[in-house]
N, C-alpha and C positions, 0 to 999 in steps of 0.2 A: 619384390620383397620387400624394400623400404614401405611401399605404400599398405599393403597388408599389416606392416609393423604398427600401423597406426591403431589398429583393433587388437594389438596384442595386450593381454592382461598385463597389468602393471607389476605383478608380482615376478614377472619374467625380466623386468628392467635391473640392470645391475644397481645394487646396493638397496633393493626394497625388499624382495621376499615375500612368503605368503601372510606372517604376522602384521608387518607394516602396510601390506596392500589393505589388509582388513580393516585396519583404522582408518587408513586413506579414504576408502569406501565410505565407512560409517560418518567420519568428520566432514569429509569434502566433497563426497561423491565423485570421486575419481577411481574409475575402474579400469579405463585403458589408456593407453599412452596418448591418445587424441584428447582424453578428458585432461590429461595432466598439462599437455602444451597449450591448452585454452584456459588454464588456471593462471590468472595474470597477475602482477605485482600490482601492489597497491603505492608502492614509491620507490625511488631509487637514491642512490648515495654515489656521489663523484668517486670513482677510483683512479682516476688518471693521477691524483694527487699521493706523494708520499711525503710524511713530517718526518722531521728528527726530533728526538726527545726534549731537546731544549726549546722546542717551538711548542709544546703540550702543556696546557694547563687545563684547571677544572672545568672550563667555559668553554672548551673545545669541543666541535661535534665528533662525529664517528670519524674515527682517524685510521691510517694505516701507516705502520713504520717497518723498516728493517733491521734485523740486529739477531743478537743471541740470547739464549736463557740459560741461566744458572741459578746456583744458589738455593735451591728448594729446601723448604721448612715446612714442617708439620707442626699445625697449632690447636690445641684445644684437644678434648676427647670426644669420642663417638659422635653423637649427631651434631655436636657444636664444633667438631673439628673443620679445618681449613687447611688449603694448601696454598704458602706463599712461594713466589720466585721472583728473581729479579731480571728485568729486560736491559740489554745494554746496547747503546750504539757509540758511534764517535763523540756524541755530544753530553752523552750524560746516560742515567738509568732511571727507570721508576718500577714500582712495584706491581707485580700480577699477583691476584687472587681468584682461587677455586673453592666453591663450596660443595660441588658435586663433581662425581667422575675423577676424584682424587687419585685412585691407583691407576686408572687409564692414562692420565696426563702425564705421571711420573714415569710409566713404562714407556710412554711413546715418543716423549720429547728428548731429542739426543744432545749429549754435550758438544761444543765447538762446530755447531750446525746454524746455518743462516735461515731465519724464519721470517715470515710477513706476519705482522701482527695487527689485528683489526678488532676495535671497539670502541667503547665510550668512555674517557676518561672522567674520574671523580676524584675528591678530596677527603682523605680520611686520617686522621691526626696529624694534619698540616702536611700529610704527604700525597703526590698525585698517584693514583693505582687505576687500573683497569681489572674490573670484574667478569669473570667467565668470557677471556678475550677469544676471538677466532684466531686459530696458530695454523699456520700451514708452512711446510719448508718451502723455501724459495725456489729449489730445484723443480719440485713436483708443481708448482704455482707456474711456472714457465711452460711446462708441457701441456696446461689445460686449455680450453677455448679462452680467449682473451677479449675482454671487454671494458669499455670505459667507465660504466656504470653499474654498482652493484644493485641487482632487483631486490626488494624487500616482500615477502610474501605474508599474509595472514595466516595464522594458525591457530591451534585451540590449547587448552590446559593438557586435553587428554594426548594430543599429538606430541606435545612439550614432553609429557612422561616418558613418552616413548622415542625420546630425542630426536623427534621430527620437528624441528625448527625451521625459520626461514632459510638458513644455509642448507639444511638437509634438502630442502624442496629444491633450492637452486642447484645442488649438486644433482639432483634426479632430473631435472631440467636439461642439465650438461649432457647427462647420459642418453638421454632421449635424443637432442639433436645432433651428437655425435653422428649417430646413424640415420637420421631422418632427414638431416638439412638438406636443401636440393631436389627433395623428391616428395615435398608436399604439393597435392594436385590442387589445381585453381578452382574458386568456387564462384566466380564470375566471368561473363565471358569476355574474351581479348575485347572486342569492339567497345564496351562499355569502360575497361580498364584504361584503354587508350582515350576515350574520348572525357574522361574524368581524371585523368592523369594520376591514376593510383598506383600504389608500389605493389608488386605481387605479394599473393598470399604467403608464398614460401618464406620471402624476406623480411614480411611485416612478422610473422609469428617468430621469427629468429630474433629479430631487433626488438621485440617487444620485451623480450627475456634477457637478451645481452646487445642493449644500444650502444651503439659506436659513437653518436652524437645527440645532443638535445635537439637539434633540427630533424636528424633523422626520426628520433623517437617521436616528435609530434606528426610527422607525417604518417608514420606506422599505426600510430593510435588513432588518426582520423579514419585511416583505411579499415580499420577493424571496427570502429565504431559505425562507419557509413555502412558496412556491410551488414551488419547485427539489425541496425534499425530498418535498412531496405528490405531486409528478408521478411521482417515484421510484418512492413508495409504493405510489401507484395501478396503476402498470404491474405491478409485482411481485404484488400482491395479485390483480389481474385475471388475469394469467397462471396464477398459481395456480388461482383458479376454472376457468379454462378448462381447465388439463391435466387436472384432476380430471374434468371433463366428456367430455372429447376421448379420453382415454387409460384403456382399461379394462385395468387391470393384470391379469397372471397371479394366479389364486388358488391360494395353496398350502394347502389344507385342512386337511392333517395333519401332526403330527409323528410321525415313523415310525421305524424301526428304526437308521438311521444317527445320527440325534439322540440317541435313547434310550441306544443302545449308548456313545456318547462319553460322554453325561452319567453313565453308570453305573461304567463302568470307565476311562474316560481323562481325566477331567476333572483338571487338574493341582492346583486347590485349590478350596476352596470359594469359590462365587461370592459377591461383596459384594451389599449390597442395593440400590447403585447398578447393578451389572451385571444384576442380577435385572428391576429396573424397566424398564431400555432393551431387555432380551430382549422382555418384554411387550408394549412399545409397538412394537417391531419386528414382533412375531408377530399383532399388530390389524392392523396395515398389509398384511400378507402375505396376510391371510385376507379383506380388505375390497373385492377388486375393483378397486380402485384403485392406480394405480402408486405404488411408494414412492419418495419422494424425500426421504431423510432424512439430516440432518447429525448425526454422531456426535462430539462434541467430549469429550475426555478428556485429562488430564495424562499427561505421559510414564510409564509404567508403572503406569498405573491399570487395564489389560487390555482395551484395544479390540481387539487382535487375537483374543482369545479370543471375544468377542462376535460379531466379524465371521466366524470360523468356524463358530459354532453357528447365524448366520443362513444361512452356505451350505448347512449340513448339512440345514436346513429345505427350500432350493431342491434339493437331491438325492433327499431323501425322496419329493417329487413329482415325481421324474424330470425334472429340469431341470439344465443346466448351469451353472456359476458361474465367473467370472474376477475376478481381483485385481490390480488396476493400481498398480505403484509408480512413484515419479518417478526413482529410481537402481537402477542393477544391484546395488549393495551391498545395498540394501533390499530389492529382489525376491529375491534370494538368501537373504537373512534370513528371510524371509517364509517362502519355500519350505521351508527347513529346519525352521523353528518348525511350520509346519502339518503336515508330513512325520512329525515328531516326535509331535506331540499325535494324528494319527491311527494310530499304530503299532498294528498288530493289527486295525485296522478296513479291511475290503476296499474301499479308494476309490481310484480312479486319479487322481494328482495330477502335475501337470508344469509345468515352467518354461521359459518363453521370453524370451529377451533377445537383444540385438544380438549378443552371443557364442556363441549357440546354433549348432552345425554344421548345415549345409545337411541333411545325412543325416537329422539328429534332428528338424530342422525339418519335413521331410516326413511322419515318423512323428506328429507332433503335429497337423500340417494334417488327415491323413488320420482320425485318432481323434477329432478335433472333429466332422468331417463325420458320422461314423458313430455319434456320441455317447458313443461308449467311453472317451474323457477327459471326466471329470466336473469338475476343478478345473483352470484354468490361471491361473498366476501369472506375471505378467512387467512389462516396463517399457513403452515407448512401441511395440515391437514389436508388442504387442497390437492396436495400430489399424492396422497395414498391411491393405491392401484383400484381401491372400491369406488372412488369418486368418479363417475362416469357422466359425460353431458349427452345430449342428443345432438346438438349442433353448436358447438363451442365456436363462436366468431370473434370474439375480442378478449384479450388476456391484458390486464392492467399490473404491473409488477411495481410495488413503492419500495423506494430505498433498496434498490437490487442489489447493491455491492453487499447486502448481508446475507444473500443468499449464495450457495454454491451452485456452480454452472450446472453441474450434475440433476439438482433439484429442478433447476428452471427447464431442463430437457424433459423430465418425466411430465410436467403440465403441458408441455408443447407438444408432447407424443399422444395426447388425449384424443386427438382427431386424426382421421386419416389424412385430411389437409391441414397444414398449419393455420392456425389463427393468426389474426394480425395481432401484433404485441407494441404495447406502449410502455415503456420503462422510465419510471419517474424517480428522480433524486432531488433531495433539497440540500445535498452536499455538493456545493459548485466545484466541477470538475476542472482542472488546470487543462490548458489546450493541449499539452503534451500527454497528459493521460487520455484525454478524451480520442486523441488521434491514434492511441494504441489500444486500450482496454475497450473502448467504444468505437473502434475506428470503422466498423462495419454497419452502424448505425446512422440513420439519417437523425441530425442532430437538430431539437427545436428550445428557444432560451425563452423563459418569462422574464424579461429584465425591467419590470415595472411593478410598483406595488397598488394596489387597490387606494381609491382616492381616501383620503381622510386619515390615513395610518401616518403616525408620527415615528421618526427614527427613535429607536431605544438610545436613552444615554447610557455610557458605558463609564464607570467609576473605579478606581483602583484605591482599595486600603490595606495596608499591613494589620495584623493580628491585633497589634497593640490599640487600634483604633475601634473596636468591637463596639464599645459603649457607645460611641457616637451613631456608629450603623444601627444598633438597636434602637436609639431614640428617633432615627430617621423613620424606620421601620413603624414604631409605634404611632407617628404621624401618619403615615400611608394608611394604617389600619383603622384610624378613626375618620380617615377619608371615605372609608368602605372599601378600601382596597385589601386585595389578597396577596401572598408573599409565598415564593419557593425559598427553600434552602437544600441546595445540593452538594453531596459530599461524596468523595472518591472511593469510600469505603465502609462497609457495614460494621465492622468491628476494628478495634486498635490493632495497629500493625506493629511487631518488633523491628521490622526490616526498615519500614518507612515512616518517617516522622511527618505525617499528614494528619489532617482532622478526620474522624471517623463521626458516622452518623450515630451513633448510641452516646458517644461524649456530647456530640453537638445537640442532640434532643434533650440531653440533660440540662445543659446550659441555657438552651432555649426555653426549655420549661420552666424555668428559674426566672428568666426574665420576663416571660409572657405567662403567668399563673392562670391555671384554671380556677374560677368557671369564668372569669373575665376574658379570656382568650380560650380558642380550641385548636388542636393540632392536627393534622393527618400525617400519617407515617406509610411511605411506600418504598420497598426496596425488592431486589430480585430473587430474595429466598422466602419472601411470603406466598402463602397458596393464592391461586389466580382469584379464588372469591373474596379473600382477604384484601387483596390489591384494589379490586374492582369497588368494594365498599368503601375503601378509605379514598378512594379517588372519588366517587360519587359525593361524600360528604363535603369535599372541597368543590366540586364544579357546582354544587347546589347551595353553596356559601354558608355550610353549617360549620364549617371549619375556616379560619382565615389564614393559617400557616400550614404548608405542606413541606414535610422533612424528607428528603427522598435522595436516592443514588441515580444514577444515569438512567433507570429504566425511564424516566420521564423524558430523555433525550428527544423523543419522537413520539407523537401520537397523544399530547395532553394539549386541549385548545378550551383555556379557561380566559376570555376576554376581560374580566374582571380583575386577573392576577396582573400586577402591574410593576412587581420589584423579584427580580432573580438574583439571589445571593448564591454565588459559587465559591464554595469553600475550597482551600488549597488548590487555588486555579491554576497554579504551577505544574498541578500533577495531570492536566488536560492537555490535549493535542489542541491546535487552533481551531480544526472542523468540528471537535466536540462543543468548545468553547462557543462558537458561533451557533451551532445546533440548540445548544442550552438556552443562549439569548434570545432566540427565535421562539421561547416558549411563552414571553410577555412581548407586548406591544402588539397585541391582536384587537383591542379595543381602541376606542377613542380618545383615550386619555394618556398623558404622557407616561412612558415606562422606563424603568431603569433596570440594568444589569451591574451589579456590584461585585468586583472580583477582590476576593481575600486572599492574601498570602502571607507567608513568613518574610521575614527580612533575607533570608537567605535564598538568593535566586541565581540560577544559572545564566549564562549569555543567552542560551536559546529561551528559558522561561522568560526572561526579561524581554526579548525580542516579542514572543508571543502577547506576553501583556501589552506593550507598547502599540502593537498592530491592531488588538482589539480595541484600544482607546482611540484609535486614529482613523478608523473606517468601520462601516458596518456593510462594505461591498462583499459578498461572499465570494466573487470570483478573484477579488484582489487579495482576499485572506486566502484561499486557496492556492494561490500562487507562492504565497509568503510560506506557507505551511510545506508544499512540495520542496521547496528550497533549504527549510528546515529539517524536514523529516526524511527526505529522500522518497522515492516511489513505492517503496516498501516491497512486499512481495507479489508481485503480479503475475507469478507462475502457477501452472497447475488448476486443477478445476475446483479446489478449494475457494478461491475467491473469483479471479476474473477469466480465466480459462485461456490466457494467451499461451500458445503452445512454445514459447519461447523463455530462456532464462537468460536475462542481460547479464551478461559476462564482463562487458567493459562500456558499455553505453550507459549514460546517466541521463533520464528523463528530466530532471530538474536543472542540468545544466547544458545539455545537448539539443536544446529545441531548434536551433538552426540546421544543424545535421538531420534532425530528425525531419522536418520540413521538407528540406532538399531531397532527402531519400524517397520521402512521399510523392514527390513531384516527379522524380525519374521513375518511380514505379508505375505511377497514373499513366505517364507519356509510353512506357512500354507497353502497357495493356491496353492502351487505345488504340496501338498498332497492331497488336498481336493478344487479344482477349484471351486465347486457350494458351498462349505460349507454345505453338505449334510449329513456329520457325525453327529452322535448324539452329541457327545463332542461339536461340531463346531456351533450348532444351535442357541446357545446364541448369536452369532455374527451376524446372520441374523436379530434377533430381535432387536439389537441395532441398526443395520444400517438402518432399516425401521424407529426407532423411532428418530434417528439423522437426517435423510433425510426431508429436508424442501419443497423441489419441485416435482412437478409430472414430469416434463420435466427432462429427463436424460441429464445434462450438459455433461457428460463424452463423450457422444457419438459425440460432437460437437469439441471440445478443451476447 
């Protein structure tokens, strides 16, 4: 009976009911008792200590005291009405204040009765008071589950309006554990619990909500974090094994005429050692008979596109087609032009498919794909439309893949009876913890070397008051024949956010750099594709010296002559975005600059981001700082990463050692029992089925 109670709808739990259940579902995704007990506190307050009134001042933390409540007074009228009362113990008295629930307070608090009071003291009119204290009869308090530390839970404004605050959630937890404690089934095998010296799940869940000591709390948090990360790793590694067993990839046995011809006559520059290493890793995959599922990481300008093209040429040499999917039209057009230029003189049929492609040309593309005449197709989301069918798709390149939902990638992957080889590329360096989770089933290659001749971009920080000095520097750069980017976080001025906007910025830049002496391109997300492309081309062809843009240029713009990137309201951007934008310059042989413009008002996090950008150009170092500042974000569900787990207690930015240990344990178990068929490991299969949310096996896709 108690085990079944875990799947009981929360409306049937004491103190909840249908109306509260409905808002708990909407706000916190709590549907069943099991969801509730896995809704963990965010911090704790020591409840072993009782204060006396004479020990309390306005600097005291949350405190609890014992005494009596008397002398109720109602002050003010209607909405401005408040209730005052006096709390007294043997050492003195303090004021209590309520602005809400006045009628309930007056009716429920009894005279000459001992109460326990809990709240945060403050000072008003030189008197110590506690606003909206938690009040509980001493006799009722003694009847409840006893605990040393009070757990505090995150809530929302909508929940608070329905009187579901942290205390209410704590009471719901007490109602649940009064019934369920001692009956929560284990989720790890006995041998693993003994081997790792872990506390049982039943004890862990009880003590995470009602900890008896700090030491015990540390142990139960470790147990719950380990389990959460362990099952993520077990799932990823198991799917990786299954994919390799189930899917026999196309074998590309030869490196033929297309590859060799390109290497001998068209290679734009000598390959770096890192590029050579990565191409060797890819060639091994393509000849193995297993489907390649590889992540290619490399900083902006490291030569990932060249590696992708050489990979595509191996597929074409073996009579297969390839497609190259980009997240934006600007980037797709950029890749199309880059690859077409690189393949100049080599007889390869390459085309572009985006939302702007005309119907008549689409028809030609569809026909040539089916006949096999079209060898390389580059495009955006248009590639995943059902009408787009290939004769023999053997290689899929996905650029900046974090911008695609998993379901979208799945549609591309399903265009063949057999899965094509997949190379996923990103210029956003991924911290090791995220690489082991979001991309844990992919083999990883890293290009950690820039092509020869590239000078590191110099990064500078100026406050808005130094704008004239920056404009003077820009003028000198333009006189040297260089081009300039200005990037803004917003198109129009925002009342809510005091950040520089593009329209206002364009006005001031136009005044400082007037026509006809200077020419300016403007690019933002609300422009029509043909307008954006026209403006881009003016800048690319050096017909304009300045580009004023929003972050649509974060990826996909390659203008070697552009040597200065000015990021307005740089405090508004995340670290990875700042790093991506900086990567738009430094593509030529000349010294390039990234100038971060900010207001004087910088939060601690904003200051840390700016300092990090000034200190390093290393994308991987930046990504680690970014993860610590920002947290891992939402990596649940098909919208972003496809990880079928919602982290309830683990933190990828802080728990890297636990994650690595969990991965090692999962690896050891799967080496001994790849299918988890042993009797002692069957509990793993049961848990993985329970935790999996989707029918589609995203692990096969990337």
